[in-house]
N, C-alpha and C positions, 0 to 999 in steps of 0.2 A: 353470580359468575356467568350463568347463560346471559343476563343481559347485559354484562362488559362486553362478551363475545360477539353478541349482537350489535352493540351499539359501534365495535370498533370496524364491525364489515360495513355497517350501513356508511359510517364518516369516508371509509376507504371509496367506496361507489360511488360517494358526493361529491369528493376534493378531487380525487386523483385525475379528473380532467379536468379539473380549473386551476390547480395547484401544482407543484412539483411534488415528484415524489417524495421528497423529505421532508416537504411541510406536511405534506396530506397525512404521512403516517403518525409526525410527533401530535398533530391534531389528536389523532384518533387514537394514539395511545393515552395521552394524558387524559382524555376523553372517560378509557376503559378503566386506568386505574383510580381517575375519581368515583366511579362508578361501585368499584370494589371495596373503596375507603367505607363508603355510605350505605353499601347495604350489609357490611361488616357491622358498622354502628347501630343501626335500622334491626339489626338480626338478634345484636345483644340485648337491646336497649329496650325493643316494643315486641320483639317474639319471645325470649326469653325471661323480658320482666328482671333481668339484672342490672344494678348501678356499675359503670365502671369503677368507678372510685374506689368502692369497697371490693370491688372483683380482685383489681388490681393488688391492693392493701391484702387481701385473705390469700393470693397466692404465696406470696412471700418465698422463704425457702425453691419450692418448686420454680416460680419464676426464673430464680438465680440460675439452679440447674439448667433451666430450658435455654438460656442466656448461652453461658458456655455451650451446650451443646450444638447452638446453631450459630455458635463465633463465624462461622467461615461465611453461612449466609448472609448476615448481617454485614460482614466484610464488603461481599458481592453485592448488595443492596446499596448502603453508604459511597461505593465506587461508581454505582451506575446514577446516585445522583450527583456525585462530583462532576462526573463527564457530561451529564445533562447541561450543568453549571458552565463549567470549563469550556465545555466545546471542542477540547482539542483532536476528536474527531467525529464526523456527522456521517448521516445515511449517504450511501452511494460513495464516500472516499475511497480514494486508492491509497492502500496503506502496507506497508511492511512490519508486520509483530513477531520476533522470532523465528520462528521455521514454520510459517505459515507462507512464505514469497509472498511475491505481489499481490493482496487479494481486496476485494471488494467488500465493502459493508453493507450487508443485504439488511441488517436490523437490530438495535438497541436496544436491549431490555433491562428491567431492572436488575437482573441478576448476572446478565452473561450477554454477549455481544454475539452475532451470526458473522461471520465471514464467508466468503466464497472464491478461492482462487482461481488461477487463468488455467486450470486442470480439471475447473467442476467440481473442486473439494470443499465439501462445508467444513468448517471449522466453528466449535463452540466455545469462545473462551471467558472465562471469569473475570469480571469487571474489575476483582481487584489483582487481576494479573495483566491487566492495561494500563492501570495505575503507577504500576511498580515495574513496568518494562519500558525500555526503548522503542517510541513508535517512530515509525518514517511513513509521514504523510506526504505523499507525493501531490495530491489534489491543491492542499495548501499551499505546498512551496510554486505551485505553479508551472514550473520549467526543471529538467532535467539533464544536467548533463552525464553523457553514457562514453566511458572507455570501451574503445572498439582497438584489440591488439592486432600488429599486423608484422611480418617478419621479411625481411628481405636480402640480398646477396648485399654485402659489404662494398661489394664493386658498384652498385647500382648508383645513379644521379639523384642524389636525396632532393635538392630542389625540384627537378621533374618530376618525382613520385610523390611529393607534397601540392606540387600543381593538380597533378591529377585526380589525389583525394577531395582536395577544394573542390574542384570544378564539380566532382561526381555527388559531392554532398550540398552543393549548391543548386545543383537538377534535380532534388528531391522536394517534393511537394510537403515532405512532412517534418523535413530537418532543417532549423534553423538557420539563418534569419532569410533566406530567399525563399518562404512558403507560399502556398496559394492566395490568392484572396480573400478566401471565406476563414483560413486558417488564420493570415495576418489580420482580421477585425478582431478576431478570438484573441487572440493575443495583445493588441492593442487595448482591449478591455480589462486584458489580466492585468497590463501595466498600471494603470490607474487605479487599481485598488491599493487602499495603504498598507495592508499587510503585505503582500506583494514587494511595495517599494522598500519597505521597512527591512524586509531580507536582503536586499541588495544597496542598501544606505543609499536610497534615494538618487542614483547613480543608474540609472535604468534607462535602456536604449537597446535598438535593436544590431549596433554593432557589437557589443558586448555577446552574443549568441556565435560570431564567427568562427567555422570550423578551426580545431588546432591540430597541430602535426608534432608530436614532441619524440624525441629519441630517448627512449630508457633505458637500453642497454646496446652494447657494440663488444659482440663477442665469438669466437669459432666461428670468422669469417661472415658473419650475419652482423644486421643492424634489426631491432626489435624497435620498431614503433607504435606508441598510443594514440591512435586518433580519437579524438573528444569532440563530440557533435551534442548540440544540445536540441530536446525534443520536448513538445507536451503532452503528447498522450503516452504517457507511459504504460496503459494497459495494450498499446501496441507495440511494445518495444521490439519485441522478436522479430514479428513482422518489416516494422521500418528497418532492422537493423540487416533482416537477409534481403531487402529489395537493394539495401546501399550498397552491400557485398556484392551482391548478383552483378550491379551495373558496374563495379569498382573492377572486378574481373574481368568483363567485356572490354575494359578498355584497358586494361591491363597486357590482356593477350594481344590486344589493337599495338600496345608500344614495343609487344616482345619483351615485359616485364615477369619474371618470373617472381615467386611467393616462395621460402620456403616453409617445409612443415619442421611443425616440433618434433625434435626427435625424443623418443622416450627413455627416461630416464637410464640412466646403466643399472643394473643389477648387479648383486656383488658374485663372487665367483662360487661354484655349488660345491661344494669339497664331498666326494664320494667317499665310504670310510668301507674298508673290506668287512667281509661279512663270516664271521664263523660259525660253524653248525657245531653243535655239541651232542657227541654219541649217546 
C-alpha cells in the first residue's frame, strides 16, 4: 500500500511537467494498481507461504458470502474497468451527470469518479452509476449551442432586433463564428478531429455556427425570442452569456428598445373561511 502511494506521487512529480495532466495521472494510476496486485501476490505466496489455488478452493461457501456482500463494490470495480477501456469520459472533461450540474472530472478511480462543479462542490460518483446514467460530455462534443430567451413588445421591429442581436454576438470574442484568432486556431484543430466531424455528419464549417434568432411565442402583446448562440468553453458559459446580455442591453438602450420582464404566474384567489369560537 505504501509503495503504491509512493509510486503514484513519484510518477506524478516526474510526468506532470512533461505530459498532459490526463496522461500523467493515467500512468501513475496504472503503476499504483500494478504494485498493489504484486504486493498482494507476494504477501500471500511468500510471506504467508500459502498456495493461492488451495486458498481459493478452501474458501468455498465463505467466498460466495463475501461475493454477495461486496456485490456493489464489484459492480463499481467492473464499471471502472469499462470506463478505462471505453473511455466515455476522461480526466479534465466537462460533463453533466444527473444533478451534479456542469462539472469537471478531477479523478477516475477503480470504484468511483471525482467531479468538481463550478461552485467548487466535490461529487464522489460510483462508477456503476456512470455506466447506467446519461452522461453529457461537453468536451467531446467540442461545441455547444446555448439558448438565450428574450421577450420584447409585440410592436417592436423584429428584423431590427434580430440584426442588433447578431451584431452583438458577432462582436463577442468567445461566440462563434467571429471569434478571436487564438480561439479560431483552437476551433480549426477541433474541426479536423474525426469524432467531431462524425457528430456533424462531415459537413462542418464555421458558417454552421451563425447566431440564430427564433420566435418561440407570441401572446399578450409580447413576442418571446429564443436566441441560439454557439460557444466552445462550456465552463465559461455563464460569463459569456452575461457579457453578451450586457452588451445587448447597452445596444437596446441606444436604439430605445425595451425588454419585457416575465410576469409571475397568477396565483389562485385566497378563500377566507369564517372562524367560529366554541364556548
